[in-house]
Phi, psi and omega in degrees: 000143185271152177293149174241177180303330178285352178275001189235144168281109187268345187303121174069018179251147177276112187255111177270118173249119177277112177255171177241086177259039176276073187254157180286130179231131178228126181051044175067019178241129184283124181282331184205115185258018184304320183287329179290319179295325182296335184272353191293329183294319182287318177300312180299320183296316180296320179296313183299325182274009174079025177278154170266107195264123176246118186252143176227138176207161171261170170207118180063195179246140183242103182251337181214167181307319188290347178284345190291316187300326179269357185234035177278145180274001186297316177304327182288330175297323180294313181293321181290326174303314183299312183292328178273346188053046175199160182293141173241116180290130175247130174245130191274016178236166175247003175191165174113182189293321180296318177300306182303317179299313182305313182291319179302331187273351182292142174260165180300132178093353181272158188231136177230129175251119176270167181293158181323116181303332184285353176294337178288349179286352174279349172260069177066035183053043182308315181290299186299331179268002181057060179299129184298315183293325175296312181302319182293319180296311181298321181294330182293343180278350185224178179253327183221142177247132177239123174270117176235013181258083185295326183294351175243002187288347173277356177253146175259095185238160180303322186276004171232287182298321180300311180291312186298336178283356185231004181217157169301139189217160176202180177248154175280179187293328184290311180296319176305314183294318178303309182291328176288324179293317181286342178293335176309329186278001178288331181214072190285148174284126187263159355299146186247117181242135172255130177249122181238131174223207183097183188274304191249133170300326188300323179296338191243003184306308180300326176289315177299312177302322182283317187277330186298333177286333187249346183264165174271322174221151171231113178270124181252127173222200182068180180301330178307329184302325184289338171288325174296312182294326174302319179292339180273358178097007180284150162273114184256018176057232179259025178293158183292128181236132176268087185297334177296341188248011183301311182297318177302317180296318179300312187291316185287326178297318182296322187280323187234050188293337182270345184263328185269114188253120187249158175301147175251348176209162181219157168270115186250161170204156176279341171207159187307321186259017183268188180290144182255156179212139171271125181225149177286162183304328181271009185248002184297140167260166188302330181257017174280143174238123175285124186234355176193161180281149184275179185291325180292318179295317176303320179292316177303309180297323180296323180298314177291318177301321178302325178261010179264150177253333174232129185229129171239135184233124174224109181112123175291158187268000178194185182277071193293341181295336175261125193306317182288351171251016182259356184304318185294312181298312180300314186294322179289322171308308184300328187275353181279105187293141179293340180278353176270161174278115183228120179244122181254121177298157179293205172066223189289332177291320179291319177303313179301309181305315185280325179290329179269010169093024180248025186307314187248020187264349187244162174313311185204136164242114182289149178268000184230111177289305182291322177297319183287330177297317182287327173300319179288336174282349182090012183276158173270145182260123184298324175298339180252329180296333184283342181293143182305141173274155175293000000 
C-alpha cells in the first residue's frame, strides 16, 4: 500500500502537490472545472494542516513558443482562488529566482500555483521525457511530494516520477479514491459486464485481452464495433475500420464468441450532417456510416445490464457529441441502476456521463482516461509505483 498525504506531518512544510488542471479553456475562460474541483479535498487538507502548498500541473501540449500563450495556468489560479476562498499566488515561470523567492515567502496555509509544467517541453522535452535534472530541481523546491494527478499517472514525467524519486512521497485523496474504486474489480460481484466503445480496437486490445478472461460479458459499441462486424463478413459501408486489428478481432471472436456482444443494428448516415436511418447489420449500403448503436442493440445491451451486478464502461457507444448520435450512450447511462457497482472510465465516457447529468449517480467516474485504461489492462502506473510504500 502506498503512503498517503495523511501519513505525513505537513505543518510548516513545503508540500508539492501534482494536480491535474488540464481543463478545457477558450478565450481565457474555463469551460469545465470538474478536474479543479476534484483536487480540492487534498489541497484543503494541506492548507488545514498548515502546509505551504505548491501546486504543479500541465495544460495542453507545448510544441512551440506560440503554444504558451493559450496554455497558461493563470485563468486556473483565478478560479482556484474562488473555489478555495483565498488568494492563490501565481508564478509565470517553471524555474528560476522569481519562483524560488515566491515559494520561500509562502506562509503556512498559503497556496502557490506555478506555470504549466509542459512549458519545460521546449527544453528538449524536459517534462515529458522525465529529465533527471529537472526532476531534481523541482524536488529541491519542496519538502514532501504528493501525487494527486491520476490523469497523468500512466506517464513517467519529471513532475511526477522525477520529483517523487527525490523526495518523501505519498498520494492525495483523489488518487486514493481512484485506486480503491478500481480495486473493487479484483473481486467483482457477478455477473460482471464490461462496456467498450470508442474509435479504434487497437487502443483497447490490452483491455479486451485482460477483461475477456475475467468478465462475464463484453458489450462492444462505438466505431470499434464495425471492425468486429467487418471480420464477421458484414458490409459496414464507409464506417471507420481499424484494419490493423482485423486479425485480433477474428481471433478473439472465435475464442470468446459467447462473451463478446456486438450491435445488431445501427444509426447510419451517408455523411455526418446528413439524414439518419436505422439499419440492421445486413442492410448497410456502401456509403453508409455507422454512427450510433440502434434500438435493438440498446435493448440487447439493457437486458444484459439488468442482470449484471458490476459494470465497467470505457468509451462512448456513438458519436455522442452530436445529439442525433447520442441516443445509445444516453439510453445505456439511463439503464445503469444506482444499486449496481458502476465504474466509468475517464476521458470521453466520463464527459458524457457528467454532461448528460450523471455526475453523482455512479460508484465512480474516473478522472483519467488513459490511466484508467491502463489499469483495466492490468498495467502498473509509473506515477503511482514510484510513491513510497507504507
